C-alpha positions in Angstrom: 0.2 0.0 0.2 2.9 2.9 0.9 4.3 2.1 -2.1 1.5 2.8 -4.3 1.1 5.8 -2.9 5.0 6.5 -3.1 4.6 6.0 -6.9 1.8 8.5 -7.0 3.6 11.5 -4.9 6.3 11.0 -7.3 3.9 10.7 -10.2 2.9 14.5 -9.5 6.1 16.2 -9.3 7.6 14.3 -12.8 4.4 14.6 -14.4 1.4 16.4 -12.4 0.7 18.9 -11.0 4.1 19.6 -10.0 6.6 18.9 -12.8 6.7 22.7 -13.6 8.1 23.6 -10.1 11.5 23.0 -10.7 11.7 20.0 -7.8 15.1 18.4 -7.9 15.4 14.4 -9.2 13.8 12.4 -6.2 11.3 14.4 -4.6 7.6 13.4 -4.0 4.8 14.8 -3.1 1.4 16.0 -3.4 -0.7 19.8 -4.3 -3.7 20.8 -3.0 -5.6 24.5 -2.4 -7.7 24.8 0.6 -10.5 26.8 -0.2 -11.9 29.2 2.5 -14.1 32.1 2.7 -17.7 32.2 1.3 -19.2 33.3 -1.8 -19.8 31.5 -4.8 -16.1 32.4 -6.0 -13.8 31.0 -2.6 -9.9 31.9 -2.3 -7.6 29.0 -1.5 -4.3 28.5 0.1 -2.0 26.6 -1.8 -0.1 24.2 -0.3 2.6 21.0 -0.8 3.5 18.3 0.9 7.0 16.0 -0.3 9.7 14.3 0.7 13.2 13.5 -1.1 15.7 10.9 0.7 14.6 11.3 4.9 13.8 14.9 4.5 10.2 15.7 4.9 8.1 19.4 4.7 5.3 21.4 4.1 4.8 24.4 2.6 1.5 26.6 3.2 0.8 30.1 0.8 -1.9 31.6 2.0 -4.2 33.1 -0.1 -1.4 31.5 -2.6 -4.7 29.8 -4.8 -2.7 27.2 -7.1 -0.8 25.2 -5.6 1.3 23.2 -8.2 2.4 27.5 -9.5 3.1 28.6 -5.9 3.5 26.2 -3.3 5.4 23.3 -5.2 7.7 26.4 -6.7 8.5 27.1 -2.7 10.0 23.8 -1.7 11.8 23.5 -5.0 13.7 26.7 -3.6 14.0 25.1 0.2 15.5 22.3 -1.4 17.9 24.0 -3.8 18.9 25.8 -0.3 19.7 23.0 1.2 22.2 21.8 -1.5 19.9 19.7 -3.0 20.7 19.5 -6.5 
């Protein structure tokens, strides 16, 4: 069961909603948007959770909207700042 989840999370980065975020090879994760407010058009917080090797991380951008274009690139910058190629 866990291996299926790992495969799906890797696919999010290689061919899914985070594929254009610039995440280093070997990163796996999941993007999402948490809507808030009231009315017909809701704002959203962008989030991306993931792991690379033995490092797990979570990024939330309040009011960020689309996670693949907002939160996942923040995670990519974080990983690169750690010296992750």
